[in-house]
C-alpha positions as CSV (number, residue, x, y, z in Angstrom):
1,M,97.7,32.8,-15.2
2,S,97.0,32.9,-11.3
3,V,96.9,29.7,-9.5
4,L,93.2,29.8,-8.9
5,S,92.4,30.6,-12.9
6,R,93.6,26.9,-13.1
7,I,91.2,25.2,-10.7
8,I,87.9,24.2,-11.9
9,P,85.8,23.6,-8.9
10,A,82.5,22.4,-10.3
11,A,83.2,18.9,-9.7
12,V,84.6,19.0,-6.4
13,A,82.1,21.5,-5.3
14,A,79.1,19.2,-6.5
15,A,80.9,16.4,-4.6
16,L,81.2,18.3,-1.3
17,L,77.7,20.0,-1.4
18,V,75.9,16.6,-1.8
19,G,73.3,16.4,1.0
20,C,74.4,20.0,2.6
21,T,71.1,20.2,4.8
22,A,71.2,21.4,8.1
23,G,70.9,18.4,10.8
24,G,69.1,18.8,14.1
25,S,71.3,21.6,15.5
26,T,69.0,24.9,16.6
27,G,69.5,27.7,14.1
28,G,69.8,31.4,14.9
29,E,65.9,31.8,14.0
30,G,64.5,31.0,17.7
31,D,64.8,32.7,21.1
32,G,66.9,30.0,22.5
33,P,70.8,29.4,22.2
34,V,72.8,28.3,18.7
35,T,73.8,24.9,19.2
36,L,77.0,23.7,17.5
37,R,77.7,20.5,17.5
38,Y,81.8,20.1,16.7
39,A,83.2,16.4,16.1
40,F,86.9,15.3,15.8
41,F,88.0,12.0,15.4
42,A,91.1,11.6,18.1
43,P,91.1,11.6,21.9
44,A,90.2,14.3,23.9
45,E,93.6,14.7,25.5
46,S,95.3,15.3,22.0
47,F,96.2,18.8,21.0
48,P,94.1,19.2,18.3
49,S,91.2,18.2,20.8
50,L,92.2,20.8,23.6
51,Q,91.8,23.1,20.9
52,M,88.2,22.5,20.5
53,E,87.6,22.7,24.4
54,R,89.3,26.3,23.8
55,W,87.4,27.3,21.1
56,K,84.1,26.2,22.8
57,E,85.3,28.2,25.7
58,E,85.9,31.4,23.7
59,M,82.7,31.1,21.4
60,E,80.3,30.6,24.5
61,E,82.0,33.8,26.2
62,R,82.1,36.1,23.6
63,T,78.8,35.6,22.6
64,D,77.5,35.9,26.3
65,G,75.9,32.4,26.4
66,A,74.0,32.8,22.8
67,V,76.0,29.7,21.6
68,E,76.3,26.6,23.2
69,V,79.0,24.1,22.0
70,E,78.9,20.1,22.0
71,L,82.2,18.4,21.5
72,F,82.5,14.8,20.0
73,T,86.0,13.6,20.3
74,G,87.3,10.2,20.0
75,G,85.1,9.5,16.7
76,T,82.1,9.4,18.9
77,L,80.1,10.5,15.9
78,L,82.4,10.6,12.9
79,G,85.7,8.9,12.3
80,S,88.8,10.4,10.3
81,G,87.8,10.6,6.8
82,D,84.2,10.7,7.5
83,I,83.9,14.1,9.2
84,Y,83.8,16.4,6.0
85,D,80.9,14.6,4.5
86,G,79.4,14.7,8.1
87,V,79.5,18.1,8.1
88,S,77.8,18.3,4.3
89,A,75.3,16.0,5.6
90,G,74.3,17.8,8.8
91,T,75.3,15.2,11.1
92,V,77.4,17.7,13.1
93,D,78.0,21.5,12.6
94,I,81.8,21.8,12.6
95,G,84.1,18.8,11.8
96,L,87.7,18.9,12.2
97,D,89.5,16.4,10.2
98,S,93.0,15.9,8.6
99,P,92.9,16.5,5.0
100,A,96.6,15.1,5.0
101,Y,95.1,11.5,5.2
102,D,93.2,12.4,1.4
103,S,95.8,14.4,-0.3
104,S,93.9,13.5,-3.8
105,R,90.9,15.3,-2.4
106,F,92.9,18.2,-0.9
107,P,95.7,18.6,-3.4
108,V,96.5,22.5,-2.1
109,S,96.5,21.3,1.7
110,S,98.7,18.4,0.7
111,A,101.4,21.3,-0.3
112,I,102.1,21.9,3.5
113,Q,103.5,18.8,4.0
114,V,106.1,19.2,1.3
115,P,109.6,19.5,2.8
116,I,110.9,23.1,2.5
117,G,112.6,23.8,5.7
118,I,110.1,24.8,7.9
119,T,111.0,23.6,11.6
120,D,107.9,24.2,13.9
121,A,104.1,24.1,14.2
122,T,103.8,28.0,14.7
123,T,105.3,28.9,11.3
124,A,103.8,26.0,9.2
125,S,100.4,26.5,11.0
126,A,100.4,30.1,10.3
127,V,101.6,29.7,6.7
128,F,98.6,26.8,6.1
129,L,95.9,29.0,7.1
130,E,97.1,32.0,5.2
131,L,97.4,30.0,2.0
132,L,93.8,28.6,2.6
133,T,92.4,31.6,3.0
134,E,94.3,33.6,0.0
135,L,93.7,31.0,-2.7
136,E,90.4,30.0,-1.4
137,P,90.8,25.9,-3.0
138,P,87.8,24.6,-4.4
139,E,88.6,21.6,-2.3
140,F,87.1,23.5,0.5
141,D,83.9,24.4,-1.9
142,G,80.7,24.6,0.2
143,Y,82.7,25.2,3.7
144,E,83.5,27.9,5.7
145,I,87.0,27.4,7.4
146,I,86.7,27.8,11.0
147,T,90.7,27.5,11.7
148,A,93.4,25.3,10.3
149,F,97.0,24.4,11.8
150,T,99.6,21.7,11.9
151,T,101.7,19.5,13.7
152,E,105.6,20.4,13.9
153,P,107.8,18.5,11.4
154,S,108.2,14.7,11.4
155,Y,111.6,13.2,12.5
156,I,113.2,9.5,12.4
157,Q,112.7,8.1,16.3
158,S,114.4,4.6,15.8
159,S,115.7,1.8,18.2
160,R,119.2,2.6,17.1
161,P,121.4,5.7,16.0
162,I,120.6,7.0,12.3
163,T,123.0,9.6,11.4
164,T,124.2,8.5,7.8
165,T,122.4,7.2,4.8
166,A,123.9,4.0,5.6
167,D,122.1,3.8,8.6
168,M,119.0,4.0,6.6
169,N,119.9,1.2,4.2
170,G,116.9,-1.6,4.5
171,L,115.6,0.1,7.6
172,E,112.2,-0.6,8.1
173,L,110.4,2.6,9.3
174,R,106.6,3.4,9.9
175,S,105.5,6.3,8.0
176,S,103.0,8.5,6.8
177,S,102.3,8.6,3.1
178,A,103.8,12.2,3.0
179,T,107.3,11.1,4.2
180,I,107.3,7.5,2.0
181,P,109.2,9.2,-0.8
182,V,111.7,10.8,1.2
183,L,112.9,7.7,3.3
184,E,112.8,5.5,-0.1
185,R,115.2,7.7,-1.6
186,L,117.3,7.8,1.5
187,G,117.5,3.9,1.0
188,A,114.8,3.1,4.0
189,S,111.6,0.4,3.7
190,P,108.9,2.7,5.0
191,I,105.7,1.1,6.1
192,G,102.4,2.1,6.7
193,M,100.2,1.6,9.7
194,P,98.3,3.0,12.3
195,M,100.2,5.0,15.1
196,P,98.4,3.2,17.9
197,D,100.1,-0.1,16.4
198,V,103.8,1.2,16.5
199,A,104.2,0.2,19.7
200,E,103.7,-3.5,19.3
201,A,105.4,-3.1,16.0
202,L,108.5,-1.9,18.0
203,Q,108.3,-4.4,20.5
204,T,107.9,-7.5,17.7
205,G,110.5,-6.0,15.3
206,M,108.3,-5.4,12.8
207,V,109.8,-1.7,12.5
208,S,112.9,-0.4,13.8
209,G,111.4,3.0,13.8
210,Y,108.7,5.4,12.9
211,V,108.7,8.7,11.0
212,S,106.5,11.3,13.2
213,S,106.2,14.4,14.9
214,R,107.6,14.0,18.4
215,E,104.4,14.3,20.6
216,V,103.8,10.6,20.1
217,L,106.9,9.9,22.1
218,E,104.8,10.7,25.0
219,D,101.1,10.5,23.8
220,F,101.4,6.7,22.7
221,G,104.3,5.8,25.1
222,L,106.8,5.2,22.0
223,A,109.8,6.7,24.2
224,E,109.7,3.3,26.1
225,H,110.4,1.5,22.7
226,V,112.9,3.8,21.0
227,S,116.6,4.8,21.8
228,H,117.1,8.1,19.3
229,I,115.7,11.0,17.5
230,T,117.5,11.9,14.7
231,D,117.3,16.0,14.7
232,Y,116.7,16.5,10.9
233,P,113.2,17.6,10.3
234,F,111.1,16.4,7.4
235,G,108.0,18.4,6.2
236,P,105.1,19.1,8.8
237,S,103.8,15.8,10.3
238,N,100.0,16.4,9.7
239,S,97.5,18.8,9.1
240,F,94.1,20.0,10.5
241,V,91.4,22.2,9.1
242,A,87.9,22.8,11.0
243,V,85.0,23.4,8.6
244,M,81.2,24.6,8.6
245,D,78.9,23.9,6.2
246,Q,78.3,27.1,4.2
247,E,74.8,27.5,4.4
248,R,74.8,26.7,7.9
249,Y,77.5,29.0,8.3
250,D,75.7,31.4,6.7
251,S,72.2,31.1,8.3
252,L,74.1,31.9,11.7
253,P,73.2,35.5,13.6
254,D,75.9,38.2,12.4
255,D,77.5,38.4,15.8
256,V,78.2,34.8,15.9
257,K,79.8,34.7,12.7
258,D,81.6,37.7,13.8
259,A,82.9,35.8,17.1
260,I,83.7,32.6,14.4
261,Q,85.9,35.0,12.2
262,D,87.8,36.6,15.0
263,L,88.7,33.4,16.6
264,K,90.2,31.6,13.4
265,T,93.5,33.0,13.6
266,E,93.4,33.1,17.2
267,M,92.9,29.5,17.8
268,M,95.8,28.7,15.0
269,Q,97.9,30.2,16.8
270,W,96.7,28.7,20.2
271,A,97.2,25.5,18.7
272,A,100.5,25.7,17.4
273,E,101.9,27.3,20.2
274,Y,100.7,24.9,22.5
275,H,102.0,22.2,20.4
276,D,105.5,23.6,20.0
277,G,105.6,24.7,23.8
278,E,103.9,22.5,26.2
279,N,102.9,19.5,24.1
280,I,106.3,18.7,22.5
281,G,108.4,19.9,25.3
282,S,106.5,17.6,27.6
283,A,107.3,14.8,25.2
284,L,111.3,15.6,25.1
285,E,111.3,15.7,28.8
286,F,109.3,12.0,29.1
287,A,111.7,11.0,26.2
288,E,114.8,11.8,28.1
289,E,113.3,10.3,31.2
290,Q,113.6,7.2,29.3
291,G,116.9,7.7,28.0
292,V,116.3,8.5,24.7
293,E,119.1,10.6,22.7
294,T,119.0,13.2,20.0
295,V,121.5,12.5,17.4
296,E,122.4,14.7,14.3
297,V,122.9,13.8,10.8
298,D,126.6,13.8,9.9
299,A,127.5,17.1,8.3
300,S,129.3,15.2,5.3
301,E,126.2,13.7,4.5
302,R,123.4,16.5,4.8
303,P,123.9,18.0,1.7
304,Q,122.6,14.8,0.2
305,W,119.6,14.7,2.5
306,D,118.9,18.4,1.6
307,E,118.9,17.4,-2.1
308,V,116.4,14.6,-1.4
309,L,114.2,17.2,0.0
310,D,114.2,19.1,-2.8
311,E,113.6,16.1,-5.4
312,V,110.5,15.2,-3.3
313,S,109.3,18.7,-3.4
314,A,109.7,18.8,-7.4
315,E,107.8,15.6,-7.3
316,W,105.0,16.9,-5.4
317,V,104.7,19.6,-8.4
318,S,104.5,16.9,-11.0
319,R,102.3,15.0,-9.2
320,N,99.8,17.7,-8.5
321,D,100.1,20.0,-11.5
322,S,97.4,19.8,-14.1
323,A,95.0,22.0,-16.1
324,D,93.0,22.7,-12.9
325,L,95.9,23.1,-10.5
326,D,99.3,25.5,-10.7
327,A,100.7,23.2,-8.4
328,Q,104.2,25.2,-9.0
329,A,102.7,28.6,-8.0
330,V,101.2,27.0,-4.9
331,L,104.7,26.0,-3.7
332,D,106.2,29.0,-4.5
333,R,103.8,31.0,-2.9
334,M,104.2,28.8,0.6
335,R,107.7,29.4,0.2
336,E,107.1,32.9,0.2
337,L,105.1,32.8,3.2
338,A,107.2,30.6,5.3
339,D,110.2,33.3,4.6
340,E,107.8,36.0,5.8
341,H,106.5,33.8,8.8
342,Q,110.1,33.0,9.8
343,K,111.5,36.4,9.6
344,D,108.5,37.7,12.0
345,E,109.6,34.8,14.5
346,Q,113.2,35.9,14.7
């Protein structure tokens, strides 16, 4: 039985299509340019927002000014978790959000955060976009995917060196929902909190560290509050998918749709390579200037940590497998794609 034959899209599609009407944006029928409003919840300086700026420049250039793109970053129009519904309602034409924040609504998308040994955003992003393109999961029914990409994996970043399971015992670490099962199995005490609150939590001793991709060392100044990075990657820290309402997309002139499709993979590659290179590179340089050291998990302990990741992967399958979704098939296909893309990079 195929993956998609076990997915029942009707309920999800109905929920996502409620209110799917074009907003106040200019369509393709008139003589003037097509105006596309593009929203994201994080600040303009974040790497997903820089991807938006790049997409705007490329779209306007490739359509010879037939398209004008207006960017709304920092949650100025829609906040995290509201963006996809805002696209359906016509508040904006394009929305970039993180399906990782709502894994129950986006079960196929949540697979990319399963820790299967992916070590960089370039591989993870290629796997993620290809998985979504190939499977066409019903969680995105009613939408046209504009692009998709991820961060690098999560790493423990802490106020003392963490190299063994004993070091993790009772350690309070800020974590996203995706890494909580890993940390609990390793003996830590994960705590959920927004990333902007982590610096103060480190200062007050509420937490002894956090688990995240490493750009936050510089973006949030966290290198000033931690002393060590444990060089053991978990699953990708976060994922992002940009979408347009399907009816709105279908109404666009063919040449505009062609330009959007041409940019889908290009923007995934640009965002991932920027994140792996300049974004993470700058953060690690800043961390080194602050005296942050990178340590390794003890060789004798590493098999135990690897076993924990395998257990968490199996747990993801058990949690998501149902008559609607063959979770094992999704995970198996993701592993195949990861192997293919990692070989391509070698």
